[in-house]
N, C-alpha and C positions, 0 to 999 in steps of 0.2 A: 596815474590818472590827475591831472590838473583842472579839476574844476574850480572858477573863480568868481568870486562875488563883490561885487561892489559895495559901497554904503549905500542907504534907503535914502535919498537924496533926489528921485527922480517923482514928483507928485502928480499925481492925477486919481480921481474918481474919488476924491476927499481922502486923499493918504499917501502913504509915502511908500515908494518901491525901489528895491534893486533889482540887479541887472545880473543874471547868472550863465555862465558860459563854460565852455572847455576850448583850451588852446591847443587840444589834442584832437576832436573827433566830434561830429554831432552826435554818432554813436553814444559817445561816454556819457555828454551832455543828457539824452535822453533817457540812458539807464540811471544816473545818478536821481535826476528828479523823479523819477516812475518809483526811485526806492524809498523818496522821501513824502510822497502823494502829491505831488505838484501836478495840475491839472496840463493836460495838452493845451489848453486853451491860452495857456500863459507862454507858449511858445510864440517869437514875434522875430521871425528871420534868421536869425544867430542867437540867439537868446530867451531864458526867460525871466519873464517879469514879475518879480517874491515881493511880497506885501513885508514890510518893514518889519512886522510880529512875529513873522518866520525868518529872520536874520540871524537869530544866535542859535538855533534850532540849526539851520543853515550852514552856519559854520561849525559847529558842535559835530555836523556829520561829516567833513573834512572839506569842503570848501576853502579854499584861499582866499582870504579876504585881500583887496587890491583897491589901490584907487579906480575910480572911473575911469580915468587918462589911459592908465594902466592896462584894464580891462580889454579897452580897444588897440592899444597898441599891441597887446600881446594876440590879438583876434589878427589883426590886419598880418603880423610876422607869420602868423601859420595858413594863412590863405583863407579864412573861413568868416572874413566879415561880410555881410550882405546887406548893403545899404539899401536905402528906401530908395525906388524908382524913383524920376523926376517927373 
């Protein structure tokens, strides 16, 4: 299982957010998120938005901390990146 999380550096709704993704499959990502109680509404195209206060718990549960750049690169390499429509 390779679930990845980047640092909480995306601002929104008055807080900072991390992105939780898998470079293996969406099924793996959804299973991991369900196990932590991350709401399905947090899923956005190819990742979950996770508030900064959850970061340590997600890492302790097995997510691999990576930079935002590496997270995107690994999604692209796995063919799992879903970009916003233009």
